[in-house]
C-alpha positions as CSV (number, residue, x, y, z in Angstrom):
1,M,0.0,0.0,0.0
2,A,2.8,2.4,1.0
3,K,4.5,1.7,-2.3
4,R,1.3,2.5,-4.2
5,Y,1.0,5.8,-2.4
6,A,4.6,6.6,-3.1
7,A,4.1,5.8,-6.8
8,L,1.0,8.0,-6.9
9,L,2.8,10.8,-5.2
10,L,5.6,10.6,-7.8
11,I,3.0,10.8,-10.6
12,I,1.3,13.8,-9.0
13,T,4.6,15.5,-8.6
14,A,5.5,14.8,-12.2
15,V,2.2,16.3,-13.4
16,L,2.6,19.4,-11.3
17,T,6.2,19.8,-12.4
18,A,5.1,19.5,-16.0
19,G,2.4,22.1,-15.4
20,C,4.9,24.4,-13.8
21,S,7.4,24.0,-16.6
22,G,4.7,24.9,-19.1
23,R,3.9,28.1,-17.1
24,T,7.6,28.8,-16.9
25,A,7.9,28.7,-20.7
26,K,5.0,31.1,-20.8
27,Q,6.8,33.4,-18.4
28,G,9.7,33.9,-20.9
29,D,9.9,36.9,-23.2
30,T,7.0,39.3,-23.3
31,I,5.8,40.9,-26.5
32,V,4.2,44.4,-26.0
33,V,1.3,45.0,-28.4
34,G,0.1,48.5,-29.0
35,S,-2.7,50.2,-30.8
36,K,-4.0,53.7,-31.6
37,N,-7.0,55.2,-29.9
38,F,-10.0,54.4,-32.1
39,T,-12.4,51.5,-32.4
40,E,-10.7,49.8,-35.4
41,Q,-7.3,50.0,-33.8
42,L,-8.6,48.5,-30.5
43,I,-10.0,45.6,-32.5
44,V,-6.9,44.9,-34.6
45,G,-4.6,45.5,-31.6
46,N,-6.5,42.7,-29.7
47,M,-6.3,40.5,-32.8
48,A,-2.5,40.8,-32.9
49,A,-2.3,40.1,-29.2
50,D,-4.7,37.1,-29.4
51,L,-2.8,35.6,-32.3
52,I,0.5,35.8,-30.4
53,E,-1.0,34.4,-27.2
54,A,-2.7,31.5,-28.9
55,N,0.1,30.5,-31.3
56,T,3.3,31.0,-29.3
57,N,4.8,30.5,-25.8
58,L,5.3,34.2,-25.4
59,N,3.6,36.5,-22.9
60,V,1.7,39.4,-24.3
61,D,1.4,42.9,-22.6
62,R,-1.4,45.0,-24.2
63,K,-0.7,48.7,-24.4
64,L,-3.8,49.6,-26.4
65,N,-5.5,53.0,-26.9
66,L,-2.4,55.1,-27.6
67,G,-2.5,58.2,-29.7
68,G,-1.5,57.9,-33.3
69,T,2.0,59.5,-33.0
70,V,2.3,58.0,-29.5
71,A,2.0,54.5,-31.0
72,F,4.7,55.0,-33.5
73,D,7.0,56.7,-31.0
74,A,6.5,53.9,-28.6
75,L,7.4,51.4,-31.3
76,K,10.6,53.3,-32.0
77,N,11.4,53.3,-28.3
78,G,11.2,49.6,-28.2
79,G,12.5,48.2,-25.0
80,A,12.2,51.5,-23.1
81,K,9.7,51.7,-20.2
82,D,6.8,53.0,-22.4
83,G,7.9,51.2,-25.6
84,I,6.0,48.6,-27.6
85,D,7.1,45.8,-30.0
86,V,4.3,45.7,-32.6
87,Y,1.1,47.5,-33.7
88,V,-1.0,47.7,-36.8
89,E,-0.3,50.7,-39.1
90,Y,-1.7,52.0,-42.4
91,T,0.4,52.2,-45.6
92,G,-0.9,55.7,-46.4
93,T,-0.1,57.0,-42.9
94,G,3.3,55.4,-43.0
95,L,4.1,56.9,-46.4
96,V,2.7,60.4,-46.0
97,A,2.6,61.2,-42.3
98,I,5.7,59.3,-41.1
99,L,8.1,59.1,-44.1
100,D,6.9,62.5,-45.4
101,E,6.7,61.2,-49.0
102,Q,4.1,62.0,-51.7
103,P,1.0,59.8,-51.7
104,T,0.5,57.2,-54.5
105,A,-2.7,55.6,-55.8
106,D,-0.8,52.3,-56.3
107,P,-1.2,50.0,-53.2
108,G,1.8,47.9,-54.1
109,E,4.0,50.9,-54.6
110,A,2.9,52.4,-51.2
111,Y,3.6,49.1,-49.4
112,D,7.0,48.7,-51.0
113,K,8.0,52.3,-50.1
114,V,7.0,52.0,-46.5
115,K,8.6,48.6,-46.1
116,K,11.9,49.9,-47.5
117,G,11.7,53.3,-45.7
118,F,10.8,51.9,-42.3
119,A,13.6,49.3,-42.4
120,E,16.2,51.8,-43.5
121,K,15.2,54.7,-41.2
122,Y,13.8,53.0,-38.1
123,G,14.7,49.3,-38.1
124,L,11.1,48.4,-38.3
125,A,9.6,45.6,-40.5
126,W,6.2,45.7,-42.2
127,L,4.5,42.3,-42.3
128,Q,1.8,41.4,-44.8
129,P,-1.3,43.6,-45.1
130,W,-4.4,42.1,-43.5
131,G,-6.7,42.9,-46.5
132,F,-8.8,46.0,-45.6
133,N,-8.1,49.5,-46.9
134,N,-9.3,52.2,-44.5
135,T,-9.0,55.1,-46.8
136,W,-11.1,58.2,-47.5
137,A,-14.5,57.7,-49.2
138,I,-17.5,59.7,-50.4
139,A,-20.8,58.3,-49.1
140,V,-24.5,59.0,-49.8
141,K,-27.7,57.5,-48.4
142,R,-28.4,54.2,-50.1
143,D,-31.9,55.3,-51.2
144,F,-30.4,58.6,-52.6
145,A,-27.9,56.6,-54.6
146,Q,-30.6,54.3,-55.9
147,K,-32.9,57.2,-56.8
148,N,-30.1,59.0,-58.7
149,D,-28.3,56.0,-60.1
150,L,-25.1,56.8,-58.3
151,H,-22.3,54.2,-58.3
152,T,-19.2,56.3,-58.6
153,I,-17.8,59.7,-57.7
154,T,-17.9,60.5,-61.4
155,D,-21.7,59.9,-61.2
156,L,-22.0,62.2,-58.2
157,A,-20.1,65.0,-60.0
158,G,-22.9,65.2,-62.6
159,I,-25.4,66.3,-60.0
160,S,-23.1,67.9,-57.4
161,Q,-24.1,71.5,-58.3
162,G,-27.4,71.0,-56.5
163,L,-26.0,69.2,-53.4
164,V,-24.7,70.1,-50.0
165,F,-21.5,68.3,-49.0
166,G,-21.0,67.7,-45.2
167,C,-17.4,66.9,-44.2
168,S,-15.0,66.8,-41.3
169,V,-13.2,70.0,-40.6
170,E,-9.8,68.9,-42.0
171,F,-11.2,67.5,-45.3
172,P,-11.5,70.9,-47.2
173,E,-8.0,71.8,-46.1
174,R,-6.1,68.7,-47.3
175,E,-4.8,68.4,-50.8
176,D,-5.6,64.7,-50.6
177,G,-9.1,65.7,-49.5
178,L,-11.7,68.0,-51.1
179,P,-9.4,70.3,-53.1
180,G,-7.7,67.4,-55.0
181,L,-11.1,65.6,-55.3
182,E,-12.7,68.6,-56.9
183,K,-9.8,68.9,-59.4
184,T,-9.9,65.2,-60.3
185,Y,-13.6,64.8,-60.7
186,G,-14.8,68.3,-61.5
187,L,-17.0,68.4,-58.4
188,K,-18.8,71.7,-57.7
189,F,-21.1,71.4,-54.7
190,K,-23.8,74.0,-54.0
191,N,-22.4,74.3,-50.5
192,V,-19.7,72.7,-48.3
193,N,-20.3,72.5,-44.6
194,A,-17.3,71.5,-42.5
195,M,-18.2,70.1,-39.0
196,D,-17.2,67.8,-36.2
197,P,-16.8,64.3,-37.7
198,G,-19.6,62.9,-35.6
199,L,-22.1,65.4,-36.9
200,R,-21.7,64.4,-40.5
201,Y,-23.9,61.4,-40.0
202,K,-26.6,63.5,-38.3
203,A,-26.5,66.0,-41.1
204,I,-26.9,63.4,-43.9
205,D,-29.6,61.6,-41.9
206,S,-31.6,64.8,-41.5
207,G,-31.2,65.8,-45.2
208,A,-29.1,68.9,-44.3
209,S,-26.4,67.4,-46.6
210,Q,-26.6,64.8,-49.3
211,A,-23.0,63.6,-49.5
212,M,-20.2,63.3,-47.0
213,D,-16.6,62.2,-46.5
214,A,-16.1,58.9,-44.6
215,Y,-13.6,56.1,-44.0
216,T,-14.2,52.9,-46.0
217,T,-14.3,50.7,-42.9
218,D,-16.4,52.9,-40.7
219,G,-19.0,50.9,-38.8
220,L,-21.4,53.9,-38.9
221,L,-21.7,53.4,-42.7
222,V,-23.7,50.2,-41.9
223,S,-25.9,51.7,-39.2
224,H,-26.7,54.8,-41.1
225,K,-27.4,52.9,-44.4
226,L,-24.9,54.7,-46.5
227,A,-23.5,53.7,-49.8
228,V,-19.8,54.2,-50.5
229,L,-19.3,55.5,-54.1
230,E,-16.5,53.9,-56.1
231,D,-13.4,56.1,-56.4
232,D,-13.3,55.3,-60.2
233,K,-10.4,57.6,-60.9
234,H,-8.4,56.2,-58.0
235,F,-7.8,59.6,-56.3
236,F,-7.7,58.5,-52.6
237,P,-4.4,57.0,-51.6
238,P,-4.4,53.4,-50.2
239,Y,-4.4,52.9,-46.4
240,Y,-4.0,49.2,-46.1
241,A,-3.5,47.9,-42.6
242,A,-0.5,45.7,-41.7
243,P,1.4,44.9,-38.5
244,I,4.7,46.6,-38.1
245,I,7.3,45.1,-35.7
246,R,10.7,46.0,-34.5
247,E,13.4,44.1,-36.5
248,D,15.3,43.1,-33.3
249,V,12.2,41.5,-31.9
250,L,11.5,39.7,-35.1
251,K,15.1,38.4,-35.3
252,K,14.8,37.0,-31.8
253,H,11.3,35.6,-32.4
254,P,11.0,34.8,-36.1
255,E,7.9,32.8,-35.5
256,L,6.0,36.1,-35.0
257,E,6.0,36.8,-38.7
258,G,4.1,33.6,-39.5
259,V,1.7,34.1,-36.6
260,L,0.8,37.7,-37.5
261,D,0.6,36.8,-41.2
262,K,-2.2,34.3,-40.5
263,L,-4.5,37.3,-41.1
264,A,-2.8,38.4,-44.4
265,G,-5.5,39.2,-46.9
266,K,-8.2,37.7,-44.6
267,I,-10.2,40.9,-43.7
268,D,-11.9,42.9,-46.5
269,D,-13.4,46.4,-46.1
270,K,-17.0,45.1,-45.5
271,T,-15.8,42.6,-42.8
272,M,-13.9,45.4,-41.0
273,Q,-17.0,47.6,-41.3
274,Q,-19.1,44.9,-39.6
275,L,-16.5,44.4,-36.8
276,N,-16.4,48.2,-36.1
277,Y,-20.2,48.2,-36.2
278,Q,-20.3,45.6,-33.4
279,V,-18.3,47.9,-31.1
280,D,-19.7,51.3,-32.1
281,E,-23.4,50.5,-32.5
282,E,-23.9,47.2,-30.6
283,G,-21.7,48.2,-27.7
284,K,-19.5,45.0,-27.7
285,D,-16.0,45.0,-26.2
286,P,-13.3,45.2,-28.9
287,A,-11.5,42.3,-27.2
288,D,-14.6,40.1,-27.5
289,V,-15.1,41.1,-31.1
290,S,-11.5,40.2,-31.9
291,R,-11.7,36.9,-30.1
292,E,-15.0,35.9,-31.7
293,F,-13.8,36.7,-35.2
294,L,-10.5,34.8,-34.8
295,K,-12.3,31.8,-33.4
296,S,-14.8,31.9,-36.3
297,R,-11.8,31.7,-38.7
298,G,-10.1,28.9,-36.8
299,L,-7.1,31.1,-36.0
300,I,-7.2,30.7,-32.2
């Protein structure tokens, strides 16, 4: 009997030791995942963290909800106290706002430029884009589009003289906003009302405006029943989302590239719209939305 108890004790000890060793492996290096401070970024930041947690033995520290420039600065700082190791950035932002280069309408060219520029200037690696393009867009109510047979921005230009355009405050001031759009398409609105971004939707719902600027993956496009007009002359620069990571971290943990590339090309604009909608309109937690999506795709 004593021998049986001794054997049982050895088995229990071995199991506990194995469990502890598994936890010890998980207590190794920590990857700090960041994000910017808006809904979409909170979702994709959680996605990056969830993928790493589920597919590696690394710990993950989530430093989400950072400001735009704060996130990039934190990535450059790396191992410093407030540094991060990875976050999801947009090609257009990287090209124009960070590298200070001219925008391009070619998605491949934009990606190649940021990939090269970030590696040379900052020691940061761009991984594969996840599929969606959160660029500017022109939107109208769906019923208005149907009534006026509007499919493209060129179509809108034909009736723009009789329309009020409601837009965010910065849109009329940016060359990649209204001024450039007017030159490219020959738009001539009856009136342009610049306002707080959140008020654009109220204005178009009430009929105070008939067209507005938006972002292609905005969840409010779903809830307000808006149609995004095709940018048929490819005016707006591409803003494809992709993880960027410090090269020293990637060199130490090369498995991270394959893990984060599991979402390469897997999220289109409409899918991202729906995910944003779940947070902005249905009140779901971005962490829950991320987890549910990744589970539905068999990625965690």
